[in-house]
C-alpha positions as CSV (number, residue, x, y, z in Angstrom):
1,X,47.4,22.1,55.3
2,X,48.5,19.4,53.8
3,X,48.5,21.4,50.0
4,X,51.0,24.2,52.0
5,X,53.2,21.5,53.3
6,X,53.3,20.0,49.4
7,X,54.7,23.5,48.5
8,X,57.2,24.1,51.4
9,X,61.1,22.9,51.0
10,X,61.7,19.7,53.1
11,X,63.5,21.9,56.0
12,X,60.7,24.3,56.3
13,X,57.7,21.5,56.7
14,X,58.7,21.3,60.8
15,X,58.5,24.6,61.4
16,X,55.7,25.1,60.0
17,X,53.4,22.2,61.6
18,X,55.0,24.2,64.6
19,X,53.3,27.2,63.6
20,X,49.9,25.4,62.9
21,X,49.6,23.8,66.2
22,X,50.5,26.9,68.1
23,X,48.5,29.2,66.2
24,X,44.8,29.3,66.5
25,X,44.9,31.7,63.4
26,X,47.3,30.2,61.7
27,X,46.0,31.0,58.1
28,X,46.7,34.8,58.6
29,X,50.1,33.6,60.7
30,X,51.0,31.8,57.0
31,X,50.1,35.5,55.2
32,X,52.3,37.1,57.5
33,X,55.8,34.9,57.2
34,X,54.8,35.0,53.5
35,X,54.8,38.4,52.8
36,X,57.7,38.4,55.5
37,X,59.6,36.1,53.0
38,X,58.4,37.8,50.0
39,X,56.8,40.8,49.9
40,X,55.5,40.6,46.2
41,X,53.5,37.8,47.1
42,X,51.1,40.9,49.0
43,X,52.1,43.7,46.8
44,X,50.7,47.0,47.8
45,X,51.7,50.9,47.2
46,X,51.6,53.6,49.5
47,X,49.8,56.2,47.3
48,X,49.4,60.1,48.4
49,X,46.0,61.9,46.9
50,X,47.6,65.0,44.3
51,X,44.6,67.2,46.0
52,X,43.9,66.4,49.4
53,X,47.4,64.9,50.4
54,X,45.5,61.4,51.9
55,X,47.4,58.5,52.1
56,X,46.4,54.9,51.1
57,X,47.6,51.7,51.0
58,X,46.3,50.2,47.7
59,X,47.1,46.3,47.0
60,X,48.1,45.9,43.5
61,X,47.9,42.6,41.6
62,X,51.2,41.8,40.2
63,X,50.4,38.8,38.9
64,X,47.3,39.3,37.3
65,X,49.4,42.8,36.1
66,X,51.7,40.4,34.6
67,X,49.6,38.2,32.8
68,X,47.8,41.3,31.3
69,X,51.3,42.6,30.0
70,X,51.4,39.3,28.2
71,X,48.5,38.5,26.8
72,X,49.0,42.7,25.4
73,X,52.6,41.3,23.7
74,X,50.5,38.2,22.6
75,X,48.2,40.2,20.8
76,X,50.5,42.3,19.5
77,X,52.4,40.0,17.9
78,X,49.4,38.3,16.3
79,X,48.4,41.1,14.8
80,X,52.5,41.9,13.5
81,X,52.0,38.0,12.0
82,X,49.0,38.7,10.4
83,X,50.6,42.3,9.2
84,X,53.4,40.8,7.6
85,X,51.9,37.6,6.7
86,X,49.2,39.4,5.0
87,X,51.6,41.5,3.0
88,X,54.8,39.2,2.2
89,X,53.3,36.0,2.3
90,X,55.7,35.0,4.9
91,X,54.8,32.1,7.2
92,X,54.2,32.6,11.2
93,X,58.1,30.5,11.3
94,X,59.2,32.8,8.7
95,X,58.2,35.8,10.6
96,X,59.3,34.8,13.7
97,X,63.1,34.2,12.2
98,X,63.5,37.9,11.8
99,X,64.9,39.8,14.8
100,X,61.9,41.9,16.4
101,X,63.9,45.1,15.7
102,X,63.5,44.1,11.7
103,X,59.9,43.2,12.0
104,X,59.1,46.8,13.6
105,X,61.0,48.2,10.8
106,X,58.8,45.9,8.1
107,X,55.9,47.2,9.5
108,X,56.6,51.0,9.7
109,X,58.1,50.1,6.0
110,X,54.3,49.0,5.3
111,X,52.7,51.7,7.1
112,X,54.6,54.7,5.1
113,X,53.9,52.6,1.5
114,X,49.9,53.0,2.8
115,X,50.3,56.6,3.9
116,X,51.7,57.2,0.5
117,X,48.4,55.7,-1.3
């Protein structure tokens, strides 16, 4: 409970204390309040099976998905730096000084040249 209070704004703490003192299952109530305030906390998708028409509610971890997307972008940037540094002998700082659209164009030129060999 103390940890949750540190996450709340000062004006919200009194209301939280009232809920905790009145509710025997305050954690369930807290989850409901969080979901009401920010539906992305417990994001779920209503999906329908295309074969049988059964509806299901599927939880979707947006945080994990976002981290996965960031990791993929990071890996792609590492590959880009490696290819451009290997081919043009530029430093990482020089590569990141180039706008993304131009880095993509240089990568396409390298690929095209490699395909003609």
